N, C-alpha and C positions, 0 to 999 in steps of 0.2 A: 929587898928594898921596897918600901911603900910608895905609891905614887901619890902625888898631891892632885891628881886630876881626877874630878868626880863627874858622874853622870847622873842627870836627873832620871827620874822614872821614864819620861819622853824620850830622852837621849838614849837611854839603855835600850828602849824597844826599837828605836830606829837602828841602832848599831847591831842588834842581834836578829832583828827581822820578827821579833815576837810582838804581840800587843802589849799595851799598858795594863790592861785589864788582866791578862794572863800573869804578868809579872807580879801584880797585886796579889793575884790568887795564890801563886807560889809563895811569895812572902808571908801571907797570912797563915799559909799552912806550915811553914817552917821548912819549906823545900827549895827556896830561892837562894840567890847570891847574897852573902853578908851584906848589910846595908846600914847606913847611919840615919837616925831620925833626928832631924833639925827641925824643931817647931812641928809644923804640920808635913812638911817634906821629907821624903825618903831620897837618899843620895846614895849612890853606889860607887865605891872607889874603882876606878877603870880596871886596874891591874887584878883586883879580887873578882871583878864581874868577868873578865876574860878568862881567868882561871876556873871560874865556875862553869862558863861556857865550855870550855876545854875539857872539864871532867865529865861532860855528857857525850863526848865523842866515842862513837861506836865504830867497829870494823865491818866492813861489808861481809856478809855471809857467802860461802862458796855455794854455788848451786851445783850439788853432785848430782851426776846422772843417776836415776834409780836403777836398781839391778833387780828386775823382774824377770 
């Protein structure tokens, strides 16, 4: 189900802890969250932005003791 709640670039940056300029860079490179272009504004659908963030989640690596 799609959300009707949208985030501006500034709101998305605050929500994620990323900078607006970094989100702009990711968007320009085609690596950012899906977005809507409305006039000059880029809007992110909140549920899609959250899914995009979650897709970057990594599991911590185990620090195995070296066997020398």
